[in-house]
KOLGU-4560 file (N, C-alpha, C; in nm, 3 decimals, padded with zeros to 5 digits):
<recs>
<n_xx: 08.210 n_yy: 11.170 n_zz: 09.597 ca_xx: 08.344 ca_yy: 11.135 ca_zz: 09.641 c_xx: 08.355 c_yy: 10.986 c_zz: 09.673 mol: A seq: 1 type: UNK>
<n_xx: 08.250 n_yy: 10.913 n_zz: 09.654 ca_xx: 08.250 ca_yy: 10.770 ca_zz: 09.684 c_xx: 08.355 c_yy: 10.696 c_zz: 09.604 mol: A seq: 2 type: UNK>
<n_xx: 08.371 n_yy: 10.730 n_zz: 09.477 ca_xx: 08.468 ca_yy: 10.660 ca_zz: 09.393 c_xx: 08.598 c_yy: 10.737 c_zz: 09.377 mol: A seq: 3 type: UNK>
<n_xx: 08.625 n_yy: 10.827 n_zz: 09.468 ca_xx: 08.746 ca_yy: 10.909 ca_zz: 09.460 c_xx: 08.871 c_yy: 10.823 c_zz: 09.472 mol: A seq: 4 type: UNK>
<n_xx: 08.967 n_yy: 10.849 n_zz: 09.384 ca_xx: 09.093 ca_yy: 10.775 ca_zz: 09.386 c_xx: 09.207 c_yy: 10.873 c_zz: 09.396 mol: A seq: 5 type: UNK>
<n_xx: 09.308 n_yy: 10.836 n_zz: 09.469 ca_xx: 09.427 ca_yy: 10.918 ca_zz: 09.482 c_xx: 09.517 c_yy: 10.887 c_zz: 09.364 mol: A seq: 6 type: UNK>
<n_xx: 09.551 n_yy: 10.991 n_zz: 09.288 ca_xx: 09.635 ca_yy: 10.970 ca_zz: 09.171 c_xx: 09.776 c_yy: 11.022 c_zz: 09.191 mol: A seq: 7 type: UNK>
<n_xx: 09.800 n_yy: 11.097 n_zz: 09.300 ca_xx: 09.935 ca_yy: 11.140 ca_zz: 09.330 c_xx: 10.018 c_yy: 11.016 c_zz: 09.364 mol: A seq: 8 type: UNK>
<n_xx: 10.147 n_yy: 11.034 n_zz: 09.367 ca_xx: 10.235 ca_yy: 10.922 ca_zz: 09.400 c_xx: 10.196 c_yy: 10.867 c_zz: 09.538 mol: A seq: 9 type: UNK>
<n_xx: 10.173 n_yy: 10.738 n_zz: 09.543 ca_xx: 10.135 ca_yy: 10.672 ca_zz: 09.669 c_xx: 10.264 c_yy: 10.649 c_zz: 09.748 mol: A seq: 10 type: UNK>
<n_xx: 10.270 n_yy: 10.707 n_zz: 09.867 ca_xx: 10.390 ca_yy: 10.694 ca_zz: 09.950 c_xx: 10.351 c_yy: 10.664 c_zz: 10.093 mol: A seq: 11 type: UNK>
<n_xx: 10.413 n_yy: 10.569 n_zz: 10.158 ca_xx: 10.502 ca_yy: 10.470 ca_zz: 10.099 c_xx: 10.422 c_yy: 10.371 c_zz: 10.014 mol: A seq: 12 type: UNK>
<n_xx: 10.490 n_yy: 10.305 n_zz: 09.927 ca_xx: 10.422 ca_yy: 10.210 ca_zz: 09.840 c_xx: 10.380 c_yy: 10.086 c_zz: 09.921 mol: A seq: 13 type: UNK>
<n_xx: 10.280 n_yy: 10.014 n_zz: 09.873 ca_xx: 10.242 ca_yy: 09.891 ca_zz: 09.941 c_xx: 10.358 c_yy: 09.793 c_zz: 09.955 mol: A seq: 14 type: UNK>
<n_xx: 10.444 n_yy: 09.789 n_zz: 09.856 ca_xx: 10.561 ca_yy: 09.700 ca_zz: 09.861 c_xx: 10.652 c_yy: 09.738 c_zz: 09.979 mol: A seq: 15 type: UNK>
<n_xx: 10.668 n_yy: 09.868 n_zz: 10.005 ca_xx: 10.750 ca_yy: 09.913 ca_zz: 10.117 c_xx: 10.683 c_yy: 09.883 c_zz: 10.251 mol: A seq: 16 type: UNK>
<n_xx: 10.551 n_yy: 09.890 n_zz: 10.256 ca_xx: 10.479 ca_yy: 09.853 ca_zz: 10.379 c_xx: 10.507 c_yy: 09.707 c_zz: 10.410 mol: A seq: 17 type: UNK>
<n_xx: 10.500 n_yy: 09.622 n_zz: 10.309 ca_xx: 10.527 ca_yy: 09.478 ca_zz: 10.326 c_xx: 10.671 c_yy: 09.456 c_zz: 10.372 mol: A seq: 18 type: UNK>
<n_xx: 10.764 n_yy: 09.526 n_zz: 10.312 ca_xx: 10.906 ca_yy: 09.513 ca_zz: 10.350 c_xx: 10.929 c_yy: 09.561 c_zz: 10.493 mol: A seq: 19 type: UNK>
<n_xx: 10.865 n_yy: 09.670 n_zz: 10.529 ca_xx: 10.880 ca_yy: 09.725 ca_zz: 10.664 c_xx: 10.823 c_yy: 09.629 c_zz: 10.769 mol: A seq: 20 type: UNK>
<n_xx: 10.712 n_yy: 09.568 n_zz: 10.737 ca_xx: 10.652 ca_yy: 09.471 ca_zz: 10.828 c_xx: 10.747 c_yy: 09.355 c_zz: 10.850 mol: A seq: 21 type: UNK>
<n_xx: 10.810 n_yy: 09.308 n_zz: 10.743 ca_xx: 10.908 ca_yy: 09.201 ca_zz: 10.754 c_xx: 11.028 c_yy: 09.241 c_zz: 10.837 mol: A seq: 22 type: UNK>
<n_xx: 11.077 n_yy: 09.363 n_zz: 10.814 ca_xx: 11.192 ca_yy: 09.412 ca_zz: 10.889 c_xx: 11.160 c_yy: 09.423 c_zz: 11.037 mol: A seq: 23 type: UNK>
<n_xx: 11.038 n_yy: 09.463 n_zz: 11.068 ca_xx: 10.997 ca_yy: 09.476 ca_zz: 11.208 c_xx: 10.964 c_yy: 09.340 c_zz: 11.271 mol: A seq: 24 type: UNK>
<n_xx: 10.957 n_yy: 09.235 n_zz: 11.189 ca_xx: 10.929 ca_yy: 09.102 ca_zz: 11.241 c_xx: 10.783 c_yy: 09.082 c_zz: 11.280 mol: A seq: 25 type: UNK>
<n_xx: 10.693 n_yy: 09.149 n_zz: 11.208 ca_xx: 10.551 ca_yy: 09.143 ca_zz: 11.240 c_xx: 10.476 c_yy: 09.057 c_zz: 11.140 mol: A seq: 26 type: UNK>
<n_xx: 10.372 n_yy: 08.991 n_zz: 11.186 ca_xx: 10.281 ca_yy: 08.926 ca_zz: 11.092 c_xx: 10.168 c_yy: 09.024 c_zz: 11.063 mol: A seq: 27 type: UNK>
<n_xx: 10.087 n_yy: 08.992 n_zz: 10.964 ca_xx: 09.979 ca_yy: 09.083 ca_zz: 10.924 c_xx: 09.880 c_yy: 09.106 c_zz: 11.038 mol: A seq: 28 type: UNK>
<n_xx: 09.849 n_yy: 09.004 n_zz: 11.113 ca_xx: 09.750 ca_yy: 09.017 ca_zz: 11.220 c_xx: 09.798 c_yy: 09.113 c_zz: 11.329 mol: A seq: 29 type: UNK>
<n_xx: 09.924 n_yy: 09.106 n_zz: 11.364 ca_xx: 09.978 ca_yy: 09.194 ca_zz: 11.468 c_xx: 09.979 c_yy: 09.339 c_zz: 11.421 mol: A seq: 30 type: UNK>
<n_xx: 10.024 n_yy: 09.362 n_zz: 11.297 ca_xx: 10.025 ca_yy: 09.498 ca_zz: 11.244 c_xx: 09.883 c_yy: 09.552 c_zz: 11.236 mol: A seq: 31 type: UNK>
<n_xx: 09.790 n_yy: 09.469 n_zz: 11.192 ca_xx: 09.650 ca_yy: 09.512 ca_zz: 11.182 c_xx: 09.595 c_yy: 09.552 c_zz: 11.319 mol: A seq: 32 type: UNK>
<n_xx: 09.623 n_yy: 09.472 n_zz: 11.419 ca_xx: 09.575 ca_yy: 09.503 ca_zz: 11.554 c_xx: 09.632 c_yy: 09.634 c_zz: 11.604 mol: A seq: 33 type: UNK>
<n_xx: 09.762 n_yy: 09.655 n_zz: 11.583 ca_xx: 09.826 ca_yy: 09.779 ca_zz: 11.629 c_xx: 09.773 c_yy: 09.901 c_zz: 11.555 mol: A seq: 34 type: UNK>
<n_xx: 09.737 n_yy: 09.884 n_zz: 11.427 ca_xx: 09.688 ca_yy: 09.996 ca_zz: 11.346 c_xx: 09.536 c_yy: 10.010 c_zz: 11.354 mol: A seq: 35 type: UNK>
<n_xx: 09.472 n_yy: 09.917 n_zz: 11.426 ca_xx: 09.326 ca_yy: 09.918 ca_zz: 11.441 c_xx: 09.254 c_yy: 09.907 c_zz: 11.306 mol: A seq: 36 type: UNK>
<n_xx: 09.303 n_yy: 09.814 n_zz: 11.224 ca_xx: 09.239 ca_yy: 09.780 ca_zz: 11.096 c_xx: 09.229 c_yy: 09.627 c_zz: 11.091 mol: A seq: 37 type: UNK>
<n_xx: 09.158 n_yy: 09.575 n_zz: 10.993 ca_xx: 09.146 ca_yy: 09.430 ca_zz: 10.981 c_xx: 09.271 c_yy: 09.370 c_zz: 10.915 mol: A seq: 38 type: UNK>
<n_xx: 09.295 n_yy: 09.242 n_zz: 10.942 ca_xx: 09.407 ca_yy: 09.175 ca_zz: 10.877 c_xx: 09.385 c_yy: 09.170 c_zz: 10.727 mol: A seq: 39 type: UNK>
<n_xx: 09.260 n_yy: 09.154 n_zz: 10.686 ca_xx: 09.229 ca_yy: 09.153 ca_zz: 10.544 c_xx: 09.268 c_yy: 09.286 c_zz: 10.479 mol: A seq: 40 type: UNK>
<n_xx: 09.249 n_yy: 09.397 n_zz: 10.550 ca_xx: 09.289 ca_yy: 09.528 ca_zz: 10.497 c_xx: 09.440 c_yy: 09.534 c_zz: 10.474 mol: A seq: 41 type: UNK>
<n_xx: 09.516 n_yy: 09.480 n_zz: 10.568 ca_xx: 09.662 ca_yy: 09.476 ca_zz: 10.552 c_xx: 09.697 c_yy: 09.393 c_zz: 10.429 mol: A seq: 42 type: UNK>
<n_xx: 09.635 n_yy: 09.278 n_zz: 10.415 ca_xx: 09.659 ca_yy: 09.190 ca_zz: 10.302 c_xx: 09.627 c_yy: 09.260 c_zz: 10.169 mol: A seq: 43 type: UNK>
<n_xx: 09.515 n_yy: 09.330 n_zz: 10.164 ca_xx: 09.474 ca_yy: 09.400 ca_zz: 10.042 c_xx: 09.573 c_yy: 09.512 c_zz: 10.009 mol: A seq: 44 type: UNK>
<n_xx: 09.612 n_yy: 09.589 n_zz: 10.109 ca_xx: 09.706 ca_yy: 09.699 ca_zz: 10.086 c_xx: 09.839 c_yy: 09.645 c_zz: 10.035 mol: A seq: 45 type: UNK>
<n_xx: 09.892 n_yy: 09.543 n_zz: 10.101 ca_xx: 10.022 ca_yy: 09.489 ca_zz: 10.062 c_xx: 10.021 c_yy: 09.430 c_zz: 09.922 mol: A seq: 46 type: UNK>
<n_xx: 09.907 n_yy: 09.386 n_zz: 09.876 ca_xx: 09.898 ca_yy: 09.327 ca_zz: 09.743 c_xx: 09.861 c_yy: 09.424 c_zz: 09.633 mol: A seq: 47 type: UNK>
<n_xx: 09.836 n_yy: 09.549 n_zz: 09.668 ca_xx: 09.793 ca_yy: 09.649 ca_zz: 09.570 c_xx: 09.913 c_yy: 09.702 c_zz: 09.493 mol: A seq: 48 type: UNK>
<n_xx: 09.918 n_yy: 09.677 n_zz: 09.365 ca_xx: 10.029 ca_yy: 09.723 ca_zz: 09.280 c_xx: 09.983 c_yy: 09.828 c_zz: 09.179 mol: A seq: 49 type: UNK>
<n_xx: 09.862 n_yy: 09.882 n_zz: 09.197 ca_xx: 09.808 ca_yy: 09.977 ca_zz: 09.100 c_xx: 09.872 c_yy: 10.115 c_zz: 09.116 mol: A seq: 50 type: UNK>
<n_xx: 09.856 n_yy: 10.195 n_zz: 09.013 ca_xx: 09.912 ca_yy: 10.332 ca_zz: 09.012 c_xx: 09.830 c_yy: 10.430 c_zz: 09.094 mol: A seq: 51 type: UNK>
<n_xx: 09.701 n_yy: 10.398 n_zz: 09.112 ca_xx: 09.613 ca_yy: 10.482 ca_zz: 09.192 c_xx: 09.553 c_yy: 10.397 c_zz: 09.303 mol: A seq: 52 type: UNK>
<n_xx: 09.497 n_yy: 10.465 n_zz: 09.403 ca_xx: 09.443 ca_yy: 10.390 ca_zz: 09.516 c_xx: 09.321 c_yy: 10.464 c_zz: 09.568 mol: A seq: 53 type: UNK>
<n_xx: 09.218 n_yy: 10.390 n_zz: 09.601 ca_xx: 09.097 ca_yy: 10.445 ca_zz: 09.662 c_xx: 09.137 c_yy: 10.519 c_zz: 09.790 mol: A seq: 54 type: UNK>
<n_xx: 09.070 n_yy: 10.631 n_zz: 09.817 ca_xx: 09.105 ca_yy: 10.713 ca_zz: 09.933 c_xx: 09.093 c_yy: 10.636 c_zz: 10.064 mol: A seq: 55 type: UNK>
<n_xx: 09.004 n_yy: 10.536 n_zz: 10.069 ca_xx: 08.991 ca_yy: 10.457 ca_zz: 10.192 c_xx: 09.114 c_yy: 10.368 c_zz: 10.212 mol: A seq: 56 type: UNK>
<n_xx: 09.167 n_yy: 10.316 n_zz: 10.103 ca_xx: 09.290 ca_yy: 10.236 ca_zz: 10.113 c_xx: 09.407 c_yy: 10.324 c_zz: 10.153 mol: A seq: 57 type: UNK>
<n_xx: 09.411 n_yy: 10.445 n_zz: 10.101 ca_xx: 09.518 ca_yy: 10.538 ca_zz: 10.139 c_xx: 09.511 c_yy: 10.565 c_zz: 10.289 mol: A seq: 58 type: UNK>
<n_xx: 09.391 n_yy: 10.578 n_zz: 10.344 ca_xx: 09.376 ca_yy: 10.600 ca_zz: 10.488 c_xx: 09.433 c_yy: 10.482 c_zz: 10.567 mol: A seq: 59 type: UNK>
<n_xx: 09.407 n_yy: 10.360 n_zz: 10.521 ca_xx: 09.462 ca_yy: 10.241 ca_zz: 10.588 c_xx: 09.614 c_yy: 10.240 c_zz: 10.574 mol: A seq: 60 type: UNK>
<n_xx: 09.664 n_yy: 10.271 n_zz: 10.456 ca_xx: 09.809 ca_yy: 10.276 ca_zz: 10.433 c_xx: 09.875 c_yy: 10.373 c_zz: 10.530 mol: A seq: 61 type: UNK>
<n_xx: 09.815 n_yy: 10.490 n_zz: 10.550 ca_xx: 09.870 ca_yy: 10.590 ca_zz: 10.643 c_xx: 09.872 c_yy: 10.537 c_zz: 10.787 mol: A seq: 62 type: UNK>
<n_xx: 09.768 n_yy: 10.463 n_zz: 10.826 ca_xx: 09.765 ca_yy: 10.405 ca_zz: 10.961 c_xx: 09.878 c_yy: 10.304 c_zz: 10.978 mol: A seq: 63 type: UNK>
<n_xx: 09.898 n_yy: 10.221 n_zz: 10.876 ca_xx: 10.007 ca_yy: 10.122 ca_zz: 10.882 c_xx: 10.142 c_yy: 10.192 c_zz: 10.890 mol: A seq: 64 type: UNK>
<n_xx: 10.159 n_yy: 10.294 n_zz: 10.808 ca_xx: 10.284 ca_yy: 10.372 ca_zz: 10.807 c_xx: 10.311 c_yy: 10.432 c_zz: 10.945 mol: A seq: 65 type: UNK>
<n_xx: 10.210 n_yy: 10.490 n_zz: 11.005 ca_xx: 10.226 ca_yy: 10.555 ca_zz: 11.136 c_xx: 10.269 c_yy: 10.455 c_zz: 11.243 mol: A seq: 66 type: UNK>
<n_xx: 10.206 n_yy: 10.339 n_zz: 11.245 ca_xx: 10.242 ca_yy: 10.236 ca_zz: 11.343 c_xx: 10.385 c_yy: 10.188 c_zz: 11.320 mol: A seq: 67 type: UNK>
<n_xx: 10.419 n_yy: 10.161 n_zz: 11.196 ca_xx: 10.554 ca_yy: 10.112 ca_zz: 11.166 c_xx: 10.661 c_yy: 10.216 c_zz: 11.203 mol: A seq: 68 type: UNK>
<n_xx: 10.635 n_yy: 10.341 n_zz: 11.175 ca_xx: 10.732 ca_yy: 10.446 ca_zz: 11.206 c_xx: 10.740 c_yy: 10.474 c_zz: 11.356 mol: A seq: 69 type: UNK>
<n_xx: 10.624 n_yy: 10.493 n_zz: 11.419 ca_xx: 10.622 ca_yy: 10.537 ca_zz: 11.559 c_xx: 10.645 c_yy: 10.425 c_zz: 11.659 mol: A seq: 70 type: UNK>
<n_xx: 10.592 n_yy: 10.307 n_zz: 11.633 ca_xx: 10.602 ca_yy: 10.198 ca_zz: 11.729 c_xx: 10.720 c_yy: 10.104 c_zz: 11.705 mol: A seq: 71 type: UNK>
<n_xx: 10.769 n_yy: 10.099 n_zz: 11.581 ca_xx: 10.873 ca_yy: 10.002 ca_zz: 11.549 c_xx: 11.000 c_yy: 10.064 c_zz: 11.491 mol: A seq: 72 type: UNK>
<n_xx: 11.006 n_yy: 10.196 n_zz: 11.486 ca_xx: 11.128 ca_yy: 10.264 ca_zz: 11.444 c_xx: 11.165 c_yy: 10.246 c_zz: 11.298 mol: A seq: 73 type: UNK>
<n_xx: 11.065 n_yy: 10.224 n_zz: 11.214 ca_xx: 11.091 ca_yy: 10.206 ca_zz: 11.071 c_xx: 11.104 c_yy: 10.343 c_zz: 11.004 mol: A seq: 74 type: UNK>
<n_xx: 11.195 n_yy: 10.353 n_zz: 10.913 ca_xx: 11.213 ca_yy: 10.475 ca_zz: 10.834 c_xx: 11.196 c_yy: 10.439 c_zz: 10.687 mol: A seq: 75 type: UNK>
<n_xx: 11.103 n_yy: 10.508 n_zz: 10.621 ca_xx: 11.081 ca_yy: 10.487 ca_zz: 10.478 c_xx: 11.168 c_yy: 10.585 c_zz: 10.402 mol: A seq: 76 type: UNK>
<n_xx: 11.244 n_yy: 10.535 n_zz: 10.305 ca_xx: 11.335 ca_yy: 10.619 ca_zz: 10.229 c_xx: 11.291 c_yy: 10.628 c_zz: 10.084 mol: A seq: 77 type: UNK>
<n_xx: 11.283 n_yy: 10.751 n_zz: 10.036 ca_xx: 11.248 ca_yy: 10.773 ca_zz: 09.896 c_xx: 11.370 c_yy: 10.744 c_zz: 09.808 mol: A seq: 78 type: UNK>
<n_xx: 11.345 n_yy: 10.719 n_zz: 09.683 ca_xx: 11.453 ca_yy: 10.690 ca_zz: 09.588 c_xx: 11.540 c_yy: 10.815 c_zz: 09.571 mol: A seq: 79 type: UNK>
<n_xx: 11.667 n_yy: 10.790 n_zz: 09.548 ca_xx: 11.762 ca_yy: 10.897 ca_zz: 09.517 c_xx: 11.822 c_yy: 10.867 c_zz: 09.380 mol: A seq: 80 type: UNK>
<n_xx: 11.914 n_yy: 10.950 n_zz: 09.337 ca_xx: 11.980 ca_yy: 10.927 ca_zz: 09.209 c_xx: 12.061 c_yy: 10.798 c_zz: 09.209 mol: A seq: 81 type: UNK>
<n_xx: 12.110 n_yy: 10.759 n_zz: 09.327 ca_xx: 12.197 ca_yy: 10.642 ca_zz: 09.332 c_xx: 12.133 c_yy: 10.518 c_zz: 09.395 mol: A seq: 82 type: UNK>
<n_xx: 12.011 n_yy: 10.531 n_zz: 09.449 ca_xx: 11.949 ca_yy: 10.415 ca_zz: 09.514 c_xx: 11.797 c_yy: 10.422 c_zz: 09.501 mol: A seq: 83 type: UNK>
<n_xx: 11.736 n_yy: 10.306 n_zz: 09.502 ca_xx: 11.591 ca_yy: 10.299 ca_zz: 09.495 c_xx: 11.528 c_yy: 10.322 c_zz: 09.631 mol: A seq: 84 type: UNK>
<n_xx: 11.396 n_yy: 10.321 n_zz: 09.639 ca_xx: 11.329 ca_yy: 10.339 ca_zz: 09.766 c_xx: 11.353 c_yy: 10.219 c_zz: 09.857 mol: A seq: 85 type: UNK>
<n_xx: 11.340 n_yy: 10.241 n_zz: 09.987 ca_xx: 11.363 ca_yy: 10.131 ca_zz: 10.079 c_xx: 11.314 c_yy: 10.161 c_zz: 10.219 mol: A seq: 86 type: UNK>
<n_xx: 11.342 n_yy: 10.068 n_zz: 10.308 ca_xx: 11.308 ca_yy: 10.082 ca_zz: 10.449 c_xx: 11.430 c_yy: 10.046 c_zz: 10.532 mol: A seq: 87 type: UNK>
<n_xx: 11.437 n_yy: 10.107 n_zz: 10.648 ca_xx: 11.544 ca_yy: 10.072 ca_zz: 10.741 c_xx: 11.497 c_yy: 10.101 c_zz: 10.884 mol: A seq: 88 type: UNK>
<n_xx: 11.569 n_yy: 10.048 n_zz: 10.980 ca_xx: 11.540 ca_yy: 10.076 ca_zz: 11.120 c_xx: 11.605 c_yy: 10.208 c_zz: 11.157 mol: A seq: 89 type: UNK>
<n_xx: 11.526 n_yy: 10.294 n_zz: 11.217 ca_xx: 11.577 ca_yy: 10.424 ca_zz: 11.257 c_xx: 11.676 c_yy: 10.408 c_zz: 11.373 mol: A seq: 90 type: UNK>
<n_xx: 11.639 n_yy: 10.324 n_zz: 11.471 ca_xx: 11.724 ca_yy: 10.299 ca_zz: 11.587 c_xx: 11.740 c_yy: 10.149 c_zz: 11.602 mol: A seq: 91 type: UNK>
<n_xx: 11.840 n_yy: 10.091 n_zz: 11.536 ca_xx: 11.855 ca_yy: 09.946 ca_zz: 11.546 c_xx: 11.877 c_yy: 09.903 c_zz: 11.692 mol: A seq: 92 type: UNK>
<n_xx: 11.816 n_yy: 09.791 n_zz: 11.727 ca_xx: 11.834 ca_yy: 09.737 ca_zz: 11.861 c_xx: 11.972 c_yy: 09.674 c_zz: 11.870 mol: A seq: 93 type: UNK>
<n_xx: 12.036 n_yy: 09.692 n_zz: 11.982 ca_xx: 12.169 ca_yy: 09.635 ca_zz: 12.000 c_xx: 12.168 c_yy: 09.518 c_zz: 12.093 mol: A seq: 94 type: UNK>
</recs>
């Protein structure tokens, strides 16, 4: 299982993680600290545009997703017939 790769659709995509981080106003170091991963891991995940992903990277992606959703109110949206995938704030600050 050392070289195991996830071939199912990767959700959220690395591009959405990057967009969510921007929407939350976070730099890579802050997100990494909150997710308890290295900043380099965040950088690698955000730059990954491949169709498959190593299971260890998927684990990091899930940690980033959890922090963005639970701590910063980010909502990841899947594509619909009329719109592509995206991110938004679940509870915008007023």
